[in-house]
Each structure stands twice: as C-alpha cells, then as structure tokens.
C-alpha positions as CSV (number, residue, x, y, z in Angstrom):
1,X,-8.6,-8.1,-13.5
2,X,-7.5,-5.6,-10.8
3,X,-9.4,-6.0,-7.6
4,X,-9.4,-4.1,-4.2
5,X,-11.2,-5.3,-1.1
6,X,-11.1,-2.4,1.3
7,X,-12.0,-2.1,5.0
8,X,-11.3,1.3,6.3
9,X,-12.4,4.0,8.8
10,X,-15.4,4.7,6.5
11,X,-17.0,1.2,6.6
12,X,-15.5,-0.6,9.6
13,X,-14.7,0.2,13.2
14,X,-11.5,-0.2,15.1
15,X,-12.5,-3.6,16.5
16,X,-13.2,-5.0,13.0
17,X,-10.0,-3.6,11.6
18,X,-8.1,-5.2,14.5
19,X,-9.5,-8.6,13.6
20,X,-8.5,-8.1,10.0
21,X,-5.0,-6.9,10.8
22,X,-3.7,-10.5,10.9
23,X,-4.2,-10.9,7.1
24,X,-0.6,-10.1,6.1
25,X,0.5,-13.2,8.0
26,X,-1.4,-15.4,5.6
27,X,0.1,-14.8,2.1
28,X,0.3,-18.6,1.5
29,X,-3.5,-18.8,1.8
30,X,-4.0,-16.1,-0.9
31,X,-1.4,-16.8,-3.5
32,X,-3.5,-19.6,-5.0
33,X,-6.0,-16.9,-6.2
34,X,-3.6,-14.8,-8.2
35,X,-1.3,-11.8,-7.4
36,X,-2.0,-10.2,-4.1
37,X,-0.7,-7.4,-1.8
38,X,-2.1,-7.1,1.7
39,X,-2.0,-3.6,3.4
40,X,-2.7,-3.2,7.1
41,X,-2.5,0.3,8.7
42,X,-4.4,1.9,11.6
43,X,-7.0,3.3,9.2
44,X,-7.3,0.6,6.5
45,X,-6.9,-3.1,5.7
46,X,-6.9,-3.7,2.0
47,X,-6.4,-6.8,-0.2
48,X,-5.2,-5.7,-3.6
49,X,-5.3,-8.4,-6.2
50,X,-4.9,-9.3,-9.8
51,X,-7.4,-12.1,-10.1
52,X,-10.6,-13.4,-11.5
53,X,-11.6,-15.0,-8.2
54,X,-13.3,-12.3,-6.2
55,X,-15.7,-14.6,-4.3
56,X,-13.0,-17.1,-3.2
57,X,-10.9,-14.1,-1.9
58,X,-13.9,-12.8,0.1
59,X,-14.6,-16.3,1.5
60,X,-10.9,-16.7,2.5
61,X,-10.9,-13.3,4.4
62,X,-13.9,-14.4,6.4
63,X,-12.5,-17.9,7.1
64,X,-9.2,-16.4,8.4
65,X,-10.6,-13.5,10.5
66,X,-14.3,-14.3,11.2
67,X,-15.2,-10.9,9.7
68,X,-18.0,-10.8,7.1
69,X,-17.1,-9.0,3.9
70,X,-20.6,-7.7,3.5
71,X,-19.6,-4.1,4.3
72,X,-16.3,-4.2,2.5
73,X,-15.8,-1.7,-0.4
74,X,-15.0,-3.6,-3.5
75,X,-13.4,-2.0,-6.5
76,X,-12.9,-3.7,-9.9
77,X,-10.9,-2.9,-13.0
78,X,-10.5,0.9,-13.7
79,X,-12.2,1.8,-10.4
80,X,-9.6,-0.4,-8.5
81,X,-6.8,1.4,-10.3
82,X,-8.2,4.8,-9.4
83,X,-8.8,3.7,-5.8
84,X,-5.1,2.6,-5.4
85,X,-3.9,5.9,-6.9
86,X,-6.1,7.9,-4.6
87,X,-5.0,6.0,-1.5
88,X,-1.3,6.3,-2.4
89,X,-1.8,10.1,-2.9
90,X,-3.4,10.3,0.5
91,X,-6.8,11.4,-0.9
92,X,-8.6,8.6,0.7
93,X,-6.9,8.9,4.1
94,X,-8.8,10.1,7.2
95,X,-6.1,12.7,7.3
96,X,-5.9,14.0,3.8
97,X,-2.3,14.9,2.9
98,X,-0.6,12.6,5.4
99,X,2.6,11.1,4.0
100,X,2.7,7.8,5.9
101,X,0.4,5.8,3.6
102,X,2.8,5.8,0.6
103,X,5.6,4.3,2.8
104,X,3.1,1.8,4.3
105,X,2.1,0.6,0.9
106,X,5.8,0.4,-0.1
107,X,6.5,-1.8,2.9
108,X,3.4,-4.0,2.0
109,X,4.6,-4.2,-1.6
110,X,8.0,-5.4,-0.5
111,X,6.6,-8.0,1.8
112,X,4.4,-9.3,-1.0
113,X,7.4,-9.5,-3.3
114,X,9.4,-11.4,-0.7
115,X,6.5,-13.8,-0.2
116,X,6.4,-14.4,-4.0
117,X,2.8,-13.1,-4.2
118,X,3.2,-10.6,-7.0
119,X,4.4,-10.6,-10.6
120,X,4.2,-8.0,-13.3
121,X,0.6,-6.9,-13.0
122,X,0.7,-5.6,-9.5
123,X,4.3,-4.5,-9.9
124,X,3.5,-2.1,-12.6
125,X,0.3,-0.9,-10.8
126,X,2.4,0.0,-7.8
127,X,5.0,1.6,-10.1
128,X,2.5,4.0,-11.5
129,X,0.8,4.5,-8.2
130,X,4.0,5.7,-6.5
131,X,4.6,7.9,-9.5
132,X,1.1,9.4,-9.1
133,X,1.7,10.0,-5.4
134,X,5.0,11.8,-6.2
135,X,3.3,14.0,-8.8
136,X,0.5,14.9,-6.3
137,X,3.1,15.8,-3.6
138,X,5.2,17.9,-6.1
139,X,2.4,19.6,-8.0
140,X,0.0,20.5,-5.2
141,X,0.1,21.9,-1.6
142,X,-1.7,18.9,-0.2
143,X,1.2,17.9,1.9
144,X,2.8,21.3,2.5
145,X,1.9,21.1,6.2
146,X,2.2,17.4,6.9
147,X,-0.4,16.0,9.2
148,X,-1.1,12.5,10.4
149,X,-3.3,10.6,12.9
150,X,-0.4,11.0,15.3
151,X,-0.1,14.7,14.9
152,X,-3.9,15.1,15.2
153,X,-3.8,13.1,18.5
154,X,-1.3,15.6,19.9
155,X,-3.4,18.5,18.6
156,X,-6.4,17.0,20.4
157,X,-4.4,16.8,23.6
158,X,-3.6,20.5,23.3
159,X,-7.2,21.2,22.7
160,X,-8.3,19.6,25.9
161,X,-5.4,20.7,28.1
162,X,-4.3,24.0,26.6
163,X,-0.6,24.8,26.6
164,X,1.2,21.4,26.9
165,X,4.5,22.9,27.9
166,X,5.8,21.3,31.0
167,X,3.4,18.3,30.9
168,X,4.8,14.8,30.8
169,X,3.4,12.2,28.4
170,X,3.8,8.4,28.4
171,X,4.4,7.1,24.8
172,X,4.2,3.3,24.4
173,X,5.9,1.8,21.3
174,X,8.9,3.0,19.2
175,X,7.5,2.5,15.7
176,X,6.7,5.1,13.0
177,X,3.5,6.4,14.7
178,X,5.2,6.8,18.1
179,X,8.1,8.6,16.4
180,X,5.7,11.1,14.9
181,X,3.9,11.5,18.3
182,X,7.2,12.2,20.0
183,X,8.2,14.8,17.4
184,X,5.0,16.7,17.9
185,X,5.2,16.4,21.7
186,X,8.7,17.8,21.4
187,X,7.4,20.9,19.6
188,X,5.0,21.4,22.4
189,X,7.7,21.2,25.1
190,X,6.3,18.0,26.6
191,X,8.6,15.7,28.6
192,X,8.4,12.1,27.3
193,X,8.4,8.8,29.1
194,X,9.0,6.3,26.4
195,X,8.2,2.6,27.0
196,X,9.0,-0.1,24.5
197,X,9.4,-3.9,24.5
198,X,12.9,-3.6,23.0
199,X,14.8,-1.1,25.1
200,X,17.4,-0.5,22.4
201,X,14.7,0.7,19.9
202,X,13.5,3.1,22.6
203,X,17.0,4.5,23.0
204,X,17.3,4.9,19.2
205,X,14.1,6.9,19.1
206,X,15.3,9.0,22.1
207,X,18.4,10.0,20.1
208,X,16.2,11.6,17.4
209,X,14.6,13.9,20.0
210,X,16.9,16.7,21.1
211,X,15.1,19.5,22.9
212,X,13.0,17.8,25.6
213,X,13.6,15.4,28.3
214,X,13.1,11.7,27.2
215,X,13.1,9.0,29.8
216,X,13.3,5.5,28.3
217,X,12.0,2.4,30.1
218,X,11.1,-1.2,29.5
219,X,7.4,-1.9,28.9
220,X,7.5,-3.9,32.1
221,X,6.9,-0.6,33.9
222,X,3.8,0.1,32.0
223,X,1.5,-0.3,35.0
224,X,3.5,2.2,37.0
225,X,3.6,5.1,34.5
226,X,0.0,4.9,33.1
227,X,-1.3,5.6,36.6
228,X,1.1,8.5,37.2
229,X,0.6,10.9,34.3
230,X,-2.3,12.6,32.5
231,X,-1.2,11.9,28.9
232,X,-0.8,8.5,27.3
233,X,-0.2,7.8,23.6
234,X,0.1,4.1,22.6
235,X,0.8,2.6,19.2
236,X,2.3,-0.9,19.4
237,X,1.9,-4.0,17.1
238,X,0.5,-6.2,19.9
239,X,-2.4,-8.4,18.8
240,X,-4.2,-8.1,22.2
241,X,-4.7,-5.1,24.5
242,X,-1.7,-4.4,26.7
243,X,-3.6,-1.9,28.9
244,X,-6.5,-3.6,30.7
245,X,-8.5,-3.4,34.0
246,X,-5.9,-5.4,35.8
247,X,-3.3,-2.6,35.7
248,X,-5.5,0.5,35.6
249,X,-5.9,2.2,39.0
250,X,-8.3,5.0,39.8
251,X,-6.9,8.5,40.2
252,X,-8.5,11.8,41.2
253,X,-6.9,13.7,38.4
254,X,-8.3,13.5,34.8
255,X,-6.3,11.4,32.3
256,X,-6.4,11.6,28.5
257,X,-5.4,8.4,26.6
258,X,-4.9,8.1,22.9
259,X,-4.9,4.6,21.4
260,X,-3.5,4.8,17.9
261,X,-2.9,1.1,17.5
262,X,-4.7,-1.5,15.3
263,X,-5.6,-3.8,16.9
264,X,-6.3,-1.7,20.0
265,X,-3.8,-1.4,22.8
266,X,-6.3,-0.3,25.4
267,X,-9.3,-2.4,26.4
268,X,-12.8,-0.8,27.0
269,X,-12.6,1.4,30.1
270,X,-15.3,2.5,32.5
271,X,-13.8,5.4,34.4
272,X,-15.0,8.9,34.8
273,X,-11.5,10.2,35.1
274,X,-10.1,8.7,31.9
275,X,-11.0,10.1,28.4
276,X,-10.1,7.5,25.8
277,X,-9.6,8.5,22.2
278,X,-9.2,5.9,19.5
279,X,-8.2,6.5,15.9
280,X,-11.7,7.0,14.7
281,X,-12.5,9.5,17.4
282,X,-10.1,12.0,15.8
283,X,-12.2,12.3,12.6
284,X,-13.7,15.7,13.5
285,X,-10.3,17.4,13.3
286,X,-9.7,15.4,10.1
287,X,-12.8,16.9,8.5
288,X,-11.6,20.4,9.3
289,X,-8.3,19.5,7.6
290,X,-10.2,18.5,4.4
291,X,-12.0,21.8,4.3
292,X,-8.7,23.7,4.5
293,X,-7.3,21.7,1.6
294,X,-10.2,21.7,-0.8
295,X,-8.3,23.5,-3.6
296,X,-5.3,21.2,-3.4
297,X,-7.6,18.1,-3.2
298,X,-9.3,19.2,-6.4
299,X,-6.0,19.6,-8.2
300,X,-4.8,16.3,-6.8
301,X,-7.9,14.5,-8.0
302,X,-7.3,15.8,-11.6
303,X,-3.7,14.4,-11.4
304,X,-5.1,11.0,-10.3
305,X,-7.6,10.9,-13.2
306,X,-4.8,11.8,-15.6
307,X,-2.5,9.1,-14.2
308,X,-5.3,6.5,-14.3
309,X,-5.9,7.1,-18.1
310,X,-2.1,7.1,-18.6
311,X,-1.8,3.8,-16.8
312,X,-4.7,2.2,-18.8
313,X,-3.0,3.2,-22.0
314,X,0.3,1.8,-20.7
315,X,-1.1,-1.6,-19.9
316,X,-2.9,-1.7,-23.2
317,X,0.3,-1.0,-25.2
318,X,3.0,-2.5,-23.0
319,X,2.3,-6.0,-24.2
320,X,2.4,-5.2,-27.9
321,X,6.1,-4.8,-28.6
322,X,7.1,-7.9,-26.6
323,X,4.5,-10.0,-28.5
324,X,5.7,-8.7,-31.9
325,X,9.3,-9.4,-30.9
326,X,8.3,-12.9,-29.8
327,X,6.4,-13.5,-33.1
328,X,9.5,-12.5,-35.1
329,X,11.8,-14.6,-33.0
330,X,9.6,-17.7,-33.4
331,X,9.4,-17.1,-37.1
332,X,13.2,-16.9,-37.3
333,X,13.7,-20.0,-35.2
334,X,11.2,-22.0,-37.3
335,X,12.6,-20.9,-40.6
336,X,16.2,-21.6,-39.4
337,X,15.2,-25.1,-38.3
338,X,13.4,-25.8,-41.6
339,X,16.3,-24.5,-43.7
340,X,18.8,-26.5,-41.7
341,X,16.8,-29.7,-42.2
342,X,16.4,-28.9,-45.9
343,X,20.2,-28.6,-46.3
344,X,20.7,-31.9,-44.4
345,X,18.2,-33.7,-46.6
346,X,19.9,-32.1,-49.7
347,X,16.7,-30.3,-50.7
348,X,18.8,-27.1,-50.7
349,X,22.4,-26.8,-51.6
350,X,24.6,-25.8,-48.7
351,X,26.0,-22.8,-50.7
352,X,22.4,-21.5,-51.2
353,X,21.5,-21.7,-47.5
354,X,22.1,-18.0,-46.7
355,X,20.2,-16.8,-49.7
356,X,17.2,-19.1,-48.9
357,X,17.3,-17.9,-45.3
358,X,17.1,-14.3,-46.4
359,X,14.2,-15.0,-48.7
360,X,12.2,-16.8,-46.0
361,X,12.9,-14.0,-43.5
362,X,11.7,-11.5,-46.0
363,X,8.5,-13.5,-46.5
364,X,7.9,-13.7,-42.7
365,X,8.4,-9.9,-42.4
366,X,5.8,-9.3,-45.1
367,X,3.5,-11.8,-43.5
368,X,3.7,-10.0,-40.1
369,X,3.5,-6.5,-41.5
370,X,-0.3,-6.2,-41.4
371,X,-0.7,-7.8,-37.9
372,X,2.0,-5.4,-36.6
373,X,0.2,-2.3,-38.1
374,X,-3.2,-3.5,-36.8
375,X,-1.9,-4.1,-33.2
376,X,-0.2,-0.7,-33.0
377,X,-3.2,1.1,-34.5
378,X,-5.5,-0.5,-31.9
379,X,-3.2,0.0,-28.9
380,X,-5.6,2.3,-27.2
381,X,-8.7,0.2,-27.8
382,X,-9.9,-1.5,-24.6
383,X,-10.4,-4.7,-26.7
384,X,-6.7,-4.9,-27.3
385,X,-6.3,-7.0,-24.2
386,X,-8.6,-9.7,-25.7
387,X,-6.6,-9.7,-28.9
388,X,-3.3,-10.0,-27.1
389,X,-4.5,-12.7,-24.8
390,X,-5.7,-14.7,-27.9
391,X,-2.3,-14.3,-29.5
392,X,-0.5,-15.5,-26.4
393,X,-2.7,-18.6,-26.1
394,X,-2.4,-19.4,-29.8
395,X,1.4,-19.3,-29.8
396,X,1.8,-20.5,-26.2
397,X,3.8,-17.5,-25.0
398,X,5.1,-17.5,-21.4
399,X,4.1,-14.8,-19.0
400,X,7.1,-12.7,-18.0
401,X,7.8,-12.7,-14.2
402,X,7.7,-9.4,-12.3
403,X,11.0,-7.4,-12.2
404,X,11.2,-5.5,-8.9
405,X,13.6,-3.0,-10.5
406,X,10.7,-1.8,-12.7
407,X,8.9,-0.6,-9.5
408,X,9.6,2.6,-7.7
409,X,9.7,0.9,-4.3
410,X,13.3,2.0,-3.9
411,X,12.6,5.5,-5.1
412,X,11.9,7.3,-1.9
413,X,11.5,10.7,-3.5
C-alpha cells in the first residue's frame, strides 16, 4: 500500500520541521519496513512508502527525532498517490507554482535509489508523478511567472524598504535557495556580500551573477557582516543555528533578516532593531499568489485527477502481461522437462519428441486461454491486485527489482 507521512508548513512549525530534517540520514532504519523515499525541504518533511507497516514507521520517526506524529498528515492508497502528484505539481506548496519541489523530489528519489530503499512500486509512482508535473507545467500558466520562498523573501524586503537599488545584502550559503535569492537581488540592483563555508562554491555562484557587485567571503567573517548591513538572507544546511546572541551586536539602524533554512540558521532574537522573518512568516504573500492563479490551479487539479486515474489503471494492468508470460514460460519449461524424461525412459520415441512437444504446448495454450481472457477483461477492476497477488503466491513468482531507467529522474524537461 502507498503511504505518505507528511509534516509541512500547514501542520508543523519551523522548529518541528528542523528536528525532522535529519530523517534522510537514517535510511537503514526505514528499509526494514518496505520501500521508502524521505524528502526534506524548507516547507515539508515527508516519508513516502510502499508498506503495510504504518504504525512502525510512525514509531520510528518519533524514536529518531523526538517528534510526535500526532499532527502528521497521513495519506493512504489512492489519496497518497494524489498527494504526491499534487506536491510534485507544486499545488501543495506554500508558493503555488514554484518549480523547486520537483527537483527536490528528484534528488530525494536518487538518494533513496542509491541507498537501496526503493524498488518498482515507488519507482513507477515517481515516474508518473514527474510526468504529471510536466503536464501541469506545459498545459497551465501556473509556473509562467516562477515564484519561490526565496523570491518572496526578496519581495518582502522590497515591501519594507522600498526601492532596493543601491542597498547591500548579506547572503549566507551557496545552495539552490541562495542562488535564487541572489538572482532576485540582482534584478533589484542590490550589491551582494556572499558568505559560504566552501569559498570555491561561493565563487562559482558569483560567476552566475553578472550585473551587480558580488563580494565573496568565507563564513568565518559572518559576525562582521551581519552587524554591518540592513539585509540578511541565510539558507545553509547547518543542523544548528549559525547566528546567535554571541555574535549579534546592537545597532541603531533597523535590520531585516530572512531565515530560509530548515533547521533554522538564526536563533530566537530579542532586539527592537532586528525584524526576523522565517519561512512561515512569508505565507501572506503566498496566499496572494494563490488568488492570482486560481484558474491555473483549477486546471492543474483536473490534470492531477486524470493522472491519478491513469496511474491506478497502469498499476492494475502492468502486472498482467508479465504474469501471463511467466505462466507460459513455466508451462513450456515443465512440458520440455517431462518430454525429455519421457524420451530418456523410452516412453516416447526420440523421433516423435517434436510432435509430442507441439501437442503439449497446444494443450497448455488452450488451458491458459480462459485465464488470459479473464485477467485482461478485469484489468481495470480494483480487485485485480488480489487476483494477481494470489497467482504470484501460488506459482512462487519473484518480484522484479526496480529499474531506474523506467523513472523520469533523468528527464529534466
């Protein structure tokens, strides 16, 4: 059964999501429960599974993080499939239409594959999910003006300061979120002081930004720059706050800090001259974004519903042909062994072997004719899974391992 255990901006705060963000480090703890993909972004932590062991999964999450799963959103079966398709299509994002989530899920899929945590069930779910997201992007205007938490943060800065041209902003981190922040600051004519733990990665990001001044420094100079400028955007992968009371100095001018990291990069601050915005504080602008895209959202939701039904039909029918093929192969193998033994024991003359083999194969084909017709006629019946499962157990068929090439992970379009 498909399962999704979801903690996101709707049911958990930044602190809770920060505690849960360690889960991708513990694949070995989850593999015993079935197939699993663990997704950790600034807005959501999700455990996607193909398993019958929901309660053990919930218990394991709590054991590893100390977070109760009482408030988690839990989706099962068809609802889990629909949830994944909506998430990948950015319909469940705080910023509807943002394009980061698909890439983040692809990265999570690849990590799960490398950890040996997924096989065919989650592979084909992702395959259809990425296909659904692509349709939504191509057939609606939902992403025509790309937005993200990073772009909304810059927009909020402009809202509080007015024209940003000529200001300088400190950007901490050189990952995808920081890259998007820098691109939007560039459009506003903001000079950028970029700090990163790995200096070379900071230089690589600087080379992508052409029209404004970018000054790259080691993160060792963090305490100097955060107390020198009004604007700060931070999005690192640190597990603990890197900006704390020990390095914060009081200033007479007002500062606006945007913490876009999960877990948080900035500790709780008590200062009248520092306005701190975390990811969840940007939701008001996100709600406005949803209103502007209502028509596109409606069309996108129709596409998601179509793709869910298409996927359910796919998983109901995809097992039939391999099972029929396996049945025929087993019948041929058994008949060949029996005829070979019969020739050895001189029950059949050697010159008659081919003729007898043909007769037996014809008999098996007739025997399998009605089961073949029945399976194909019932391909769209939800009960087909029970029937196929029974056939697998009766004949001891092996489950096929996942083939990564069947998934659109490498299809970036």
